LUMVOBA-998233 format. One record per residue (C-alpha): residue number from 1; x, y, z. Coordinates in steps of 0.5 Angstrom, whole numbers, plus 500, padded with zeros to 3 digits. Layout:
<paros>
NUM;X;Y;Z
...
</paros>
This chain:
<paros>
1;589;206;228
2;590;213;226
3;584;218;227
4;586;222;221
5;583;221;214
6;589;218;211
7;588;216;203
8;582;221;202
9;585;224;196
10;592;227;194
11;593;234;192
12;593;235;185
13;590;229;183
14;584;230;177
15;577;227;178
16;577;221;173
17;571;220;169
18;567;214;170
19;568;209;164
20;563;205;160
21;562;197;160
22;566;196;154
23;572;200;156
24;572;197;163
25;572;190;159
26;577;192;154
27;582;195;159
28;581;190;165
29;583;185;160
30;589;188;157
31;591;190;164
32;590;184;167
33;593;180;162
34;599;184;162
35;600;184;169
36;600;176;168
37;605;176;163
38;610;180;167
39;609;176;173
40;615;171;172
41;615;168;179
42;608;168;181
43;606;162;185
44;605;159;192
45;612;161;194
46;611;169;192
47;604;169;195
48;607;166;202
49;612;172;202
50;607;177;200
51;602;175;205
52;608;175;211
53;610;182;208
54;604;186;207
55;598;183;211
56;597;187;218
57;592;184;223
58;593;183;230
59;591;178;235
60;587;183;239
61;583;185;232
62;581;177;231
63;579;177;238
64;574;183;237
65;572;180;231
66;569;173;234
67;567;177;240
68;562;182;236
69;560;176;232
70;558;172;238
71;555;179;240
72;550;179;234
73;548;172;235
74;546;174;242
75;543;180;240
76;539;177;234
77;536;172;239
78;534;177;244
79;531;181;240
80;527;176;236
81;524;173;243
82;523;179;247
83;521;184;241
84;520;181;234
85;516;175;235
86;511;178;241
87;510;184;236
88;508;180;230
89;503;176;235
90;500;182;238
91;499;185;231
92;496;178;229
93;500;177;223
94;499;170;220
95;502;164;224
96;507;162;218
97;510;169;218
98;511;170;225
99;517;165;225
100;520;169;218
101;518;176;220
102;524;177;226
103;529;175;221
104;527;181;216
105;526;185;222
106;533;184;225
107;536;185;218
108;533;191;217
109;535;194;223
110;542;192;222
111;543;194;214
112;540;201;216
113;545;202;221
114;551;200;217
115;549;203;211
116;547;210;214
117;554;209;217
118;558;208;210
119;554;213;207
120;556;218;213
121;563;216;211
122;563;217;204
123;559;223;203
124;559;227;210
125;567;227;211
126;573;228;207
127;573;222;203
128;572;222;196
129;572;215;194
130;565;215;191
131;566;221;187
132;573;219;185
133;574;211;186
134;581;211;183
135;583;215;189
136;582;209;194
137;589;207;192
138;592;214;192
139;598;214;197
140;597;207;199
141;603;204;203
142;604;197;206
143;602;197;213
144;599;204;213
145;595;206;219
146;587;205;218
147;583;211;220
148;579;209;226
149;572;211;223
150;574;206;218
151;576;201;223
152;569;201;226
153;566;200;220
154;570;194;218
155;569;191;225
156;562;192;225
157;561;189;218
158;566;183;218
159;563;181;225
160;556;181;222
161;558;177;216
162;562;172;221
163;555;171;224
164;551;171;218
165;555;165;216
166;552;161;222
167;545;165;222
168;544;162;214
169;545;155;216
170;542;155;223
171;537;161;224
172;534;163;217
173;529;160;213
174;532;155;208
175;531;158;201
176;533;156;194
177;539;160;194
178;541;159;201
179;547;155;199
180;549;161;194
181;548;166;200
182;553;162;204
183;558;162;199
184;557;170;198
185;558;171;206
186;564;167;206
187;567;171;200
188;565;177;203
189;568;176;209
190;574;174;206
191;574;181;202
192;573;184;208
193;579;181;212
194;584;181;207
195;582;188;205
196;583;190;212
197;590;186;213
198;593;189;206
199;590;196;207
200;585;196;202
201;580;199;206
202;578;205;202
203;575;201;197
204;572;196;202
205;568;202;204
206;565;203;197
207;564;196;196
208;560;196;203
209;556;202;201
210;554;199;194
211;551;193;197
212;547;194;203
213;542;199;201
214;539;193;197
215;538;189;203
216;535;195;207
217;529;195;201
218;529;187;201
219;527;187;208
220;523;193;208
221;519;190;203
222;518;183;206
223;516;186;213
224;510;189;209
225;508;183;206
226;508;179;212
227;504;185;215
228;499;186;210
229;494;181;213
230;493;182;220
231;488;179;224
232;485;176;218
233;484;183;214
234;488;186;208
235;491;192;210
236;492;197;203
237;498;201;206
238;502;195;207
239;500;192;200
240;502;199;197
241;509;200;201
242;511;192;199
243;510;194;192
244;514;201;192
245;519;197;196
246;519;192;190
247;520;197;185
248;525;201;188
249;529;194;190
250;529;192;183
251;532;199;180
252;537;200;185
253;539;193;185
254;541;194;178
255;544;201;179
256;548;200;185
257;550;193;184
258;551;192;176
259;552;199;174
260;556;203;180
261;559;197;182
262;563;194;176
263;564;201;173
264;567;204;180
265;570;199;184
266;572;194;179
267;575;199;174
268;579;202;180
269;581;195;183
270;583;192;176
271;585;198;172
272;587;204;176
273;590;200;182
274;596;197;178
275;597;204;175
276;597;208;182
277;601;202;186
278;605;198;181
279;606;190;183
280;600;191;188
281;600;185;193
282;595;180;191
283;592;184;185
284;589;177;182
285;586;174;188
286;582;181;190
287;580;182;183
288;577;174;182
289;573;175;189
290;570;182;186
291;568;178;180
292;565;173;184
293;561;178;187
294;559;181;181
295;557;174;178
296;553;173;184
297;549;179;184
298;548;177;176
299;545;171;179
300;540;174;184
301;538;179;179
302;535;173;175
303;531;172;181
304;529;179;180
305;527;179;173
306;523;172;174
307;519;176;179
308;518;182;174
309;516;177;169
310;511;174;173
311;508;180;176
312;507;183;168
313;504;177;166
314;499;176;171
315;502;170;174
316;503;173;181
317;498;177;184
318;502;180;190
319;509;181;192
320;513;175;194
321;520;172;195
322;521;168;189
323;527;165;193
324;523;162;198
325;520;155;197
326;512;154;196
327;508;151;202
328;506;145;197
329;514;144;196
330;515;144;203
331;510;139;204
332;512;135;199
333;519;135;202
334;516;133;209
335;512;128;206
336;518;125;202
337;523;125;208
338;517;122;212
339;517;116;207
340;524;115;207
341;524;115;215
342;519;110;215
343;522;106;209
344;528;106;213
345;525;104;220
346;522;098;216
347;529;096;213
348;532;096;220
349;526;092;223
350;527;087;217
351;534;086;218
352;533;086;226
353;528;080;225
354;533;076;220
355;538;077;226
356;534;074;231
357;532;068;226
</paros>
């Protein structure tokens, strides 16, 4: 690790203008098709050699990843039991929200911290990745040193997504998009791990910055929804804050994930990367993962559009998370499971009686 800021920008490099959607599509198709046509020895053997020649990650870093992932799980459980749940009960929020509020509170705390740190790196240091995205690949070298400040960001984010895979399955409330969320966490963890190992850490910081802000707004909005009704009374301030949070969340989701992300990150990874570093390792692998991330962002944006349509047509009188199952749905699922369990017991009893006869 190198405390100096490697790869922030190269002297003499001009700031490149951001492309439009059509230019991104046409240039990305042209460059990727040309790269695929020129790759005469592509296959598993080349991938294996590239992995051995260019991936740099130590056992110490792997150990730190697992330690921090376990730490996040323990910290979340501690905050939930000793702070979040008691605070929710003290504020007399609705019983059905007492169990859901700690999840949002924990994510709000983490994403605020992580996004603030990535904002500091991109706007208060010498890095120019946001202003000039192609600079993420200037001076790239296989096995180059990773600056300490970026290494810290990668350790925090990578271990958190390792924790999040476990948390989504075993700790979080199950939602309509939970399976997609698990896939998202695996793809994000793969991007973080491989981008660090192949020293694509500069573009990784940009990806994290463009995604974390929406999680802050989402959890802020949900917390205000939970605190809108306290002790049987409606509080206008939380209603106003939840509405403001929902509006800003919808706008920034499109602006950060569907505008800046493709036109800054995908442009740099698909088009300018291969110009700066001919025969860049795992070019197709990383771009496929980034495009998968974009598709999931579009998928979740459909939930946002559904929310806006319901709000504008009067089908929704208050801010709610449209991904969550309604109480009636949960009751129906519970009744179905109970019925299946009862029928199963009857079948087992019938089989048992036949055996005795």
